[in-house]
Steps between C-alpha positions, in 0.01 A plus 500: 500500500849430634355452850249243372771322304725489809213363709442223246868410512482478878178296492622252240746311728249485785232371267744243365588392856132474587436290191800271556424434866141407413619265224761337726246454778250345260759264355589380851135433587441320169825304518444368853133415455548330165718233666206314652177680412279455195500778242160639604614530863820677387292746295262569789778553753697724266192706417424562867864586569526755219171662604629528858818669374312741274253584777786582738683706240190712450477598869650845561520486878839345579405379847183322386681359197777345709272364770294327229820387324620328818159339560449383141847437357694340785255203504565462125875494569442237770289292262771500232768418757303203634441368148871526417592338834287194421621479141872554569521266797239233425416541130140542607220751516446664839237267639286424801775308678739795484233735639420260783865470598542881494197547726623232742858630518619629839683836525829317555449280197401804292821679597709198399313463171552866411871453550498188284299659219669841501490522121120495508508774765711718270262430212201604711666829598605563138150430361340719767739789432458472122120496512475793743754696295301420184185640661690822578689559176393829350434616149181299460317670209138470615261795476324585829160402360624146432670438836200320647474251216763246619335486844157452344639231267659323799175508695302368202754222438483383862120524490503278190716242680264509799201456270665208324580334833145557627360348181725196547374460856139505381534288188779254570640472853521681832753257649778762478442855624418779258785711645754232407374492142536879472849507656614229259454749213709776659877556536476382864379152397705319766264654756250235387695214658562702817126566527433130456763400757359746755149367440619140530677569830178652634290203381738244651519691828121526518451127448765413756411757766120486506433131559152442644469379858358162402293301749506144370403144566651200321350170390697184429517438126745212524727686256854608579631642172294753307638605161327796336600537134417821315505437127550761232297569183359146478178456301252224568434503124847348443490237774415139423331448837252773402426343162776631272581255218877510553661295776622793709415372851585128527627532860187675621278245332688216677410668830131554419388275788693717746383840371230749584482656152332838460333497158388864502758698694526866402792736560412832664713692245689432173850604619724362775544809717123536536402132505747361757444764772122463458539123532743496793359783712173624650479767229207429267371588155181649640664708775853598402711593801882479482511525881374142503819373334638438851219251561637219285562127488862532619433725798214286627706181455783661699255587777369142501851370562583362155848530353463707184709498182481687168712399201446695180607512137322834455649848537552651843452875447301748295133586456428150368644324806506726807187379683589135435854561625362672810296188579791266425747687722295410807579131458759329717712428193475651152706494188469629144665284237621689193580322178447133430154345506221425747660165586770698681247555779487127579828481697372783720173313551685181593717682757195659662324163518787354705415729790255354753169658592202643317594724214367680196734533203408736218648440155440790260562373147587678177273247331383595152571872512565647157726424318407140580789356295741615772322333790630146459830332412559349156475151650134569581391562141246219462215635287552576130288559193305813585591861442816621673294702749272208586787252528691735731200573719386137520851382585516760778173360641636146476822609669299640792316168512833315511603718792172413673579133452835549674328675791236226530765227506695687766193535723319174418600306810461778754216689664502769237268703280545731201281792403556640150346791315615703203502876551315558171454361151587651163331599177587290195480702178694367196457840329715677758877518488495355854250214465462432874462825694352648818136602511546852645190706404156338464653149504315200353429182696804318366725755676315451830413128519784343699612154618459439871528183707584351838699174510533267799778252568423135575589539869225757559200347679204464260275690745719807443487477120249662268549370147311499170382771261377832637278656236370823653642829370762585762715810536871484580428822687417249777826304497592658834180375667532155342868480601417577864250212512745276313757580772243434773501864615179661626449861603337567831136591459464325164341156452741206506477346154687246292604551140213275397227674702615847396508412128163326527341824621699725263262724307652815359441730207854474362645828377839595355701818448687606187823700506315834505314397816164446329301201630307240300261224600629159394162392367494793258855468367536397137 
């Protein structure tokens, strides 16, 4: 009896130490993650962390336990350190930009940074030591028959996260990888942005390093300045020139005699990161092949001897931008404008136009992307009297039209042409909290029917113009082919055609993709 009592006295402090170290470790994980993450993410990450600790504590073999502790717990310590680094120094979550800068840091720069942020280095060592010590603290009162349970619970939890991510891929969107969705729910969540940055670097390198060996001939179009404008989230249903009752496109309507207006243009996909690469590259809806991203409008224009420019109000990195950025980086000049409004692209356009020679200038707008109320300055609030959502969206459309008017006036008295298409439309549903939203899965026609036109300046010879209404169903999947003909570029071995002759013979069963990768025929879409 006295021996048992003595053993209990000895075990009590060790059990208390084991309990306290677990509690302290959990509080650190919760405290750091709660700074920037939503409550459900904090719960998921904490749950995985505690199951990792319990699993390790239930392993009897010291060597195996410590090897697994190093493999599983040091990354958690690194994750917490990175989160605290971003929060302490920049009052921000650890984001894509931080990951990209870490990956692109040279050994010399890394050494200097470690010296500068020595406090974070101490924190990392302290977290690592605490977590490994916690995994090794004795006195854990678990009967042998229950020692497998934490490991089983951990495996089931991760399997549930994988299943949830897989379901999201199937039902909602496969734009982001399933692995990133799973990692986001674990205590190494910062790995998600590193995974994205690594993927983006690979995408950009592929587009820049695998340019096709084009064999080209050129025809004289009589045009010197080509301006390709990529709109954002603009619906034909809200544009006056397409029959909308509100006066949202007065500038376009003034230019009707100088436009080739596509009445039935269809986006290849309802989100930007799918739609723009399909439009600008040789990749197609019917035969998806990311290797074809290198065969794009910019690379072929470069080969043809054009000066190329890309000025954007969109994001530069991440799964929703990487392919587009890879294309843009191959231009002679490129710039991403953060903050402000789409009109801030105009000075860049004007500077590019001052340079002599044939050129193509791409302007990638923020357009009417949700929330539409933020896409135009207060001075551009013209339309009133509808719901707040409709007024905001319609004013964003009118603001884009105002911008078009500025571009037309700039180019009017030169040998210039503008091609415009919106990447996709939106669904309008007054019953939703977000009235104007992306189509995503099984999108209706309103999310896919897009504005598209080609405008010609007065100085362009009439023989090189094709104007009027184009009524055939036409897929923006073919923007790249149309743009080549617009630029007067012809691939060796293919018939030499004009924009007019190619469109006259255009006969295609138009299909689109949703965000899960499922395809739909335009004629069957609701």
